[in-house]
DRENPA-778474 format. One record per residue: z, x, y of N, C-alpha, C in turn; residue in one letter. Coordinates in steps of 0.1 Angstrom, whole numbers, plus 5000, padded with zeros to 4 digits. Layout:
BEGIN
ZXYZXYZXYA...
END
This chain:
BEGIN
811923693258812523723246813323613241M814023543250814823423246814023313240R812823293246811923193241811423223227Q811223343224810823383210811923363200I813123403204814323373195814523223193L814423153204814623003203813522943193F812322983195811222933186811422973172F811923093169812123133155813323053149I814323033157815522943153815022803150L814222753159813722613157812922603145L812022693143811122693131811922703118L812922793118813622813105814522693102S815022623112815822503110814922383105S813722383108812822273103812322303089T812322423085811822463072812822443061I814122463064815122443054815422293051S815422263039815622123035816922093027F817622203024818822183016820022163025G821122123018822422113025823522143015Q824622173021825822203013826622073010F827322072999828121952995829322002987A830321922986831521952978831621852967I831821902954831921812943833221722944I833021592943834121502943833721392933T834421392922834121292911835421242906D835421112901836621042896837221122884I836321182876836721252864837421382867D837221432879837721562883836721682881G835621652875834521752873833221682872Y832121762874830821722872830021802863T829321742854828421822844827221882852N826922002849825622062854824722072843I823522012844822522012833821322102836R820722132825819522222827818322152833K818122022829817021942835817521802837D816621712842817021582846816921482835D817621502824817621412813819021412807S819421302802820721292795820521352781K821621402776821621462762822421582762G822121672753822921792751822421912759K822021892771821522002779822522042790N823822022788824922062798825122212797I824922282808825022422808826422472815V827022382822828322412829829022292834D830222302838830922202845831522252858K831522172868832022212881833222122885S834322182889835522112892835422052906Q836221952909836321892922836622002932N836021992944836322092954835322212954G834522222944833522332943832422312953H832022412960830922402970829622432963L828622342965827222362960826222352971I825022402968823922392977822922292971Y822522182978821722082972820222092978C819322082969817922082973817421932972F816221912968815621772968816321692957E816421562960816921462950815821372945S816021332932815021252926815821152918K815721022921816520912915818020952916D818720962904820120992904820421142902D819321222903819521372900819221452912W819921562913819821652925819721802920T818721872924818622012921819622092929N820422182923821422252930821422392928I822122472936822422612934823922632937D824522712929826022732931826422862925Y827622912929828223032925829423002917T829623062906830923042898831223182892K832423222894832923352889832023472893D831623462906830723562912829323582905D828923472899827523472892826723362898K
END
């Protein structure tokens, strides 16, 4: 039974590719955009100290997931 649980734990840890991060920016906030282009696509701002979940990165852009005001 322990071997099965160990195998499931090992398998699930290799499948997950995201990681947690904390916003830290000189401005005190970070813009959250709808897609990976500059322009008027800002959907939210996140203050320093906010916890986010990061997925894959591409160039200077990172796909994230976060919670704000229980949403």
